[in-house]
C-alpha positions as CSV (number, residue, x, y, z in Angstrom):
1,M,153.1,192.0,15.7
2,E,154.2,189.0,14.0
3,S,152.2,185.8,14.6
4,P,153.6,183.4,17.1
5,N,153.3,180.2,15.4
6,K,154.9,181.6,12.1
7,K,158.2,182.6,13.5
8,H,161.7,181.8,11.9
9,R,159.9,179.0,9.5
10,C,162.1,178.0,6.6
11,S,161.3,180.3,3.2
12,S,160.6,178.9,0.1
13,L,163.2,178.7,-2.6
14,A,163.7,179.4,-6.2
15,A,163.7,176.1,-8.3
16,A,167.5,176.0,-8.7
17,S,168.6,176.7,-4.9
18,P,168.3,173.1,-3.0
19,P,165.4,172.8,-0.2
20,L,166.8,173.2,3.0
21,S,166.4,169.8,5.3
22,P,162.9,169.4,7.2
23,S,164.9,169.8,10.4
24,C,166.0,173.3,9.5
25,T,169.4,172.7,11.4
26,H,170.8,175.6,9.4
27,A,174.3,174.4,8.9
28,P,174.3,175.7,6.0
29,L,174.0,179.3,7.3
30,K,177.0,178.6,9.9
31,A,178.9,177.2,6.7
32,W,178.2,180.4,5.2
33,L,179.2,182.8,8.1
34,A,182.5,180.9,8.2
35,S,183.3,181.0,4.4
36,I,182.6,185.3,4.9
37,S,185.0,185.1,7.6
38,K,187.9,183.5,5.6
39,S,190.2,183.9,9.1
40,R,187.9,181.9,11.0
41,D,186.0,178.6,11.0
42,Q,182.9,177.7,12.8
43,T,184.2,176.6,16.4
44,E,186.3,179.9,16.3
45,L,183.4,182.2,15.8
46,G,181.9,180.1,18.5
47,L,178.9,178.8,16.4
48,D,178.8,175.7,17.8
49,R,177.8,177.4,21.2
50,V,174.1,178.0,19.9
51,Q,172.2,176.1,17.6
52,V,168.8,177.2,16.0
53,R,166.0,174.7,16.4
54,A,161.9,174.0,16.4
55,D,160.3,175.3,19.4
56,P,157.2,173.9,21.0
57,H,155.0,176.3,19.3
58,G,155.9,175.5,15.3
59,G,158.4,178.0,15.4
60,M,162.1,178.3,15.2
61,G,164.5,180.1,17.9
62,L,168.2,180.3,19.1
63,F,169.0,178.0,21.8
64,A,172.1,177.5,23.8
65,A,173.9,174.4,22.8
66,Q,176.2,174.6,25.7
67,S,176.5,176.5,29.3
68,L,176.9,180.2,28.6
69,E,178.4,182.4,31.3
70,P,176.7,186.0,32.0
71,G,179.7,188.5,29.8
72,A,180.9,185.9,27.8
73,V,181.4,186.4,23.8
74,V,178.7,183.9,22.6
75,F,179.8,183.8,19.5
76,T,180.8,186.3,16.4
77,V,179.6,187.6,13.1
78,P,181.7,188.7,10.4
79,R,180.9,192.3,9.9
80,A,180.5,191.6,5.9
81,A,177.6,189.2,6.7
82,V,175.2,192.0,8.4
83,V,172.6,193.4,6.0
84,S,173.3,197.0,6.7
85,P,172.4,200.1,5.0
86,H,175.9,200.4,3.4
87,V,175.1,197.0,1.5
88,V,172.2,198.0,0.5
89,N,173.0,201.5,-0.8
90,A,175.7,199.9,-2.6
91,D,173.7,197.7,-4.4
92,S,173.9,198.5,-7.9
93,A,170.2,197.6,-8.4
94,V,168.5,198.9,-5.3
95,G,171.2,201.4,-4.2
96,L,171.9,204.9,-4.5
97,G,173.4,205.0,-7.3
98,G,170.2,203.4,-8.9
99,A,166.7,204.2,-10.5
100,L,165.2,203.7,-7.5
101,A,167.2,206.2,-5.3
102,A,164.8,208.5,-4.3
103,L,162.1,205.7,-2.8
104,P,162.7,205.1,1.5
105,Y,165.2,202.7,2.6
106,P,163.0,200.4,4.2
107,F,161.5,199.8,0.3
108,R,164.6,199.2,-1.4
109,A,165.7,197.3,1.6
110,A,162.7,194.8,1.0
111,L,163.4,194.8,-2.5
112,W,166.8,193.7,-1.6
113,L,165.8,191.0,0.5
114,V,163.6,189.7,-2.6
115,R,166.0,189.6,-5.3
116,A,168.5,188.2,-2.8
117,R,165.8,185.2,-2.2
118,R,165.3,184.9,-5.9
119,D,168.9,184.6,-7.1
120,P,170.9,181.4,-5.7
121,E,174.1,183.2,-6.5
122,H,173.3,186.0,-4.7
123,L,176.1,186.5,-1.8
124,F,173.3,187.0,0.8
125,H,171.0,184.2,-0.4
126,P,172.4,181.4,2.4
127,F,170.9,183.9,4.6
128,V,167.7,185.0,3.0
129,R,166.7,181.6,2.6
130,T,166.5,180.8,6.1
131,L,163.8,184.0,6.6
132,P,160.0,183.0,6.8
133,A,158.6,181.5,4.0
134,A,155.0,183.9,5.0
135,A,155.3,187.5,5.1
136,P,155.7,188.3,9.3
137,N,153.8,191.2,10.9
138,A,150.5,191.8,10.8
139,P,150.1,194.3,7.9
140,W,150.9,191.2,5.7
141,W,148.4,188.7,7.1
142,S,146.2,187.0,5.2
143,A,143.0,188.9,4.8
144,T,140.7,186.6,7.0
145,S,143.2,187.0,9.8
146,R,143.6,190.8,9.1
147,S,139.7,190.8,9.2
148,W,139.8,190.1,13.2
149,L,141.7,193.3,13.6
150,Q,139.0,195.9,12.3
151,G,137.7,198.3,14.4
152,S,141.1,198.4,16.3
153,N,144.2,200.9,16.4
154,L,146.1,197.8,15.2
155,G,143.7,197.2,12.3
156,F,144.1,200.9,11.5
157,A,148.1,200.6,11.3
158,C,147.6,197.5,9.6
159,D,145.7,199.4,6.6
160,S,148.0,202.7,6.7
161,A,151.0,200.1,6.3
162,R,149.5,198.3,3.4
163,N,148.7,201.6,1.7
164,L,152.3,203.0,1.8
165,L,153.5,200.0,0.6
166,A,151.1,200.2,-2.6
167,T,151.7,203.7,-3.2
168,Q,155.9,203.0,-3.0
169,W,155.1,200.1,-5.1
170,A,153.1,202.2,-8.0
171,E,156.0,204.9,-7.5
172,A,158.6,202.7,-8.1
173,S,156.8,200.9,-11.0
174,Q,156.1,204.5,-12.8
175,A,160.0,205.0,-12.3
176,A,161.3,206.5,-15.5
177,G,164.3,204.7,-17.2
178,A,164.7,201.4,-18.1
179,G,167.1,200.7,-15.1
180,A,163.9,200.6,-12.7
181,K,161.8,198.2,-15.2
182,E,164.8,196.0,-15.0
183,V,165.0,195.8,-11.5
184,L,161.8,195.3,-10.9
185,T,161.3,192.4,-13.6
186,G,159.1,189.3,-12.2
187,V,158.3,191.3,-8.5
188,K,155.2,191.4,-7.8
189,L,153.5,193.3,-4.6
190,D,153.0,190.1,-3.0
191,D,157.0,189.8,-2.8
192,L,157.5,193.3,-1.5
193,E,155.1,192.6,1.0
194,W,157.5,189.8,1.9
195,G,160.3,191.6,2.0
196,M,158.9,194.3,4.0
197,G,157.8,191.9,7.0
198,C,161.2,190.2,7.1
199,Y,163.0,193.7,7.0
200,D,160.5,195.3,9.7
201,S,160.4,192.1,12.4
202,R,164.3,191.8,12.2
203,R,165.5,195.1,11.8
204,L,168.2,195.9,14.7
205,P,169.9,199.3,15.5
206,L,172.5,200.4,13.7
207,R,174.9,200.1,16.0
208,L,174.7,196.6,15.3
209,S,176.4,197.0,12.4
210,G,179.7,197.5,14.0
211,V,180.0,200.9,13.4
212,S,180.7,201.9,16.7
213,Q,181.1,200.9,20.0
214,G,178.8,200.7,22.4
215,K,175.7,198.6,23.4
216,S,172.5,199.0,21.5
217,S,170.1,200.0,23.9
218,G,169.6,204.1,23.3
219,D,169.6,206.5,20.6
220,D,169.8,205.1,17.1
221,S,170.3,207.7,14.5
222,G,168.4,205.3,12.1
223,A,165.7,204.6,13.4
224,A,163.3,207.7,12.2
225,N,164.1,207.2,8.5
226,G,163.4,203.4,9.0
227,E,167.4,202.1,8.5
228,G,168.4,199.4,10.7
229,V,170.8,196.3,10.2
230,L,169.7,192.0,9.9
231,V,172.2,190.0,11.8
232,P,172.4,186.4,10.8
233,L,171.7,183.9,13.6
234,L,171.0,186.7,16.0
235,D,167.7,187.5,14.5
236,F,166.5,184.0,15.8
237,G,166.3,185.5,19.0
238,N,163.2,185.7,19.8
239,H,162.1,188.7,21.8
240,H,161.2,188.5,25.4
241,P,160.0,191.6,27.3
242,D,161.4,189.8,30.6
243,A,164.9,189.6,28.8
244,E,167.3,192.1,30.2
245,V,170.2,191.8,27.7
246,C,172.8,194.0,26.4
247,V,174.6,193.4,23.3
248,Y,177.9,194.8,22.9
249,V,179.7,195.7,19.3
250,I,183.3,195.3,19.9
251,N,185.1,196.6,17.0
252,C,188.4,194.9,16.3
253,G,190.8,194.6,13.1
254,E,189.7,191.1,11.8
255,K,186.7,193.1,10.9
256,L,184.6,190.5,12.8
257,L,181.2,191.9,14.9
258,H,181.6,189.9,18.4
259,L,178.2,189.8,20.3
260,L,178.6,190.1,23.8
261,F,175.7,189.0,26.1
262,V,176.0,190.9,29.2
263,S,173.1,188.5,30.7
264,L,170.5,186.3,29.0
265,L,167.2,184.8,29.9
266,F,167.3,180.9,29.8
267,N,164.0,178.9,28.9
268,K,164.9,175.2,28.8
269,C,168.2,176.6,27.4
270,R,166.4,178.9,24.7
271,T,168.2,182.4,24.6
272,F,165.9,185.0,24.6
273,V,166.7,188.8,23.4
274,N,165.5,192.8,24.3
275,I,166.9,194.7,21.7
276,S,164.5,197.6,21.0
277,Y,164.7,201.0,19.5
278,P,164.1,203.8,22.2
279,R,160.3,204.8,22.2
């Protein structure tokens, strides 16, 4: 569960990184997506059809910037901009070839986000800097906020999640070799809590990576081991249980990920999505 009034606030940035504007327009994010595409500009990618802006509850959301017809391709995201297991596992620091390869994927994905946020030169820094400043999801709320959950099933689940991450953090800290120490230099458990909260709250099914065609609903092979993808811009579409949305991934030769919204639930032009793992 994520605190509803904290979703998608701009993250705090490294000192060397320029601050986002107060309105958090995310123009740099759209410019980055176009630069990753290389072959298409923002208009050709359809990025002008949506906008990210503040909602009445103090958070951020994805809004339609123009009339959108059901069945239309709303916008296109370059596959190279999707944070997928392929990207994380190929990373020299946290990937399968590194000193922390034995740790679970969600832990390594969280650490990948932490490193990307701290490094202004990281390829994915323009995306990661749009993530929330505070660790989202109930397990990572403050001790005061979590105290309201004591005695409930959610409270026990939060304690379990925190204990698991602390155990994995200890295992990573004790990993043999100078490589592990170098990767974890300057990283604190609080940083991992932020990374885990961002990854867990925005993780989408693997098939949204564009590897295979088909709608997002249904079985997803990565759900069991915590694998998923983060799709820039799409992650600003806040969840709504009544949003009957299917997002289709259409493969094409230009290595672009077309997002086809079969139906959308509008609330004053705001778009809600319902892309969930099977239960």
